[in-house]
N, C-alpha and C positions, 0 to 999 in steps of 0.2 A: 740518346737517352731512351730507355725503355720504361713502359708503364705496366705494372702488374695489375691485372684485373682479376679478382677472385671469381671462380666459377660456382661458388656456393654462397648461400645467404647466411650470414652470421645471425643466430637467434637473438643475440643481444641488440642487434641493429634493426630487427624486424619490428615494426609497430604492432602493438598488441591486437588491434582489430584485424590486421592482416593475418596474424597467426591464428586467431580464432576462426576466421572465415575459411582459412585453408584447411583447418581440421574438421570443419563442419560444412561440407560442400552443399548440402541440401538445406534450403531454408523452409521452415514450416511456419505458415501463417496461422496464428491463433486469434480468432476474432474476439472482440470485446463482448462481455456478457450482455445479453438482452435484458429487458425489464424483469422478467420472471427469474432469471438467473441472479440478477442483482438482489431481488427480494430474498431469495434463498440464501445468498451469501451474507446479507445483512443479518438475517435471522440466525444463521450459524455463528457469525462473528459476535453477536450479542447474546448468545445462548446462556453464557455464565454471568451475564451482567444484568442486574435488576433494572428494568425500564418500564415505562408506561406506554410504549408505542403500540397502537392498535394495528390491525391488518391494513386499514385505510392509510394510516400514517406510514407504514412500511411501503405501500404502493406509491404514495406521493414521494417519499424519499427516493425510491428506485427510479421514478420518472425524472426527478430533478438531478439524478446522478448519471444521466445518459452520457456515454463517452468515458466513463470511469472504468479502469481496469480492476481486477481483483486486488491488486496491491494498493490502488488508490482507495478502494472501499475499506481495506484493512486499516489503513492509516486514518481514514475518516472515523471509523468506529472506535479506534484506539484513542483518538483525540477527544471524541465525544464522551467516552467513558471516563476520561480524566477531568472533565469540566467541573464536576462537583468538588474534586480535590483542589483545583485551582480556585474555585469560589471560596473554599474554606481557608485558603491561605490569606485572604483579605479580611477575615473575621478575627476579632480580638480573642484572647485566651478565655476571658470570662464568658463571652458569647458562645464559644465552642463548648464550654462545660454545660451551659444551659441547653444547647442543642442535643447534647449527649444524654441529658436526664430525661 
C-alpha cells in the first residue's frame, strides 16, 4: 500500500489564525492608551453627547479605566450614552409625557 501525502496546504484546511499570521509576518505592538490619551478619547467619544462631566470627572474616569483599550472606551461611552434611554424604558407613558412638558 502507498500513502499519498500532499506537498501543499489546502486553504480550506488551514486554521484562520495561521492564515492571518502567515500573511502578516511582522507583529506590531500598540500599547494601551495612557491617562491623558484616555481623557482625550473620552472627550472625543462624548463630543456629540450632552453630559455634565467636568475636567476633574474626566480625569477620574480616565484613572479608573487604566488598562482599557480604545475599543473598550468606545463601548463604555456608548453604553453610558444609552443609560438615559434605558431609564426611560422603565417609566410609564404618563410620566414620560410629564417629563417632555
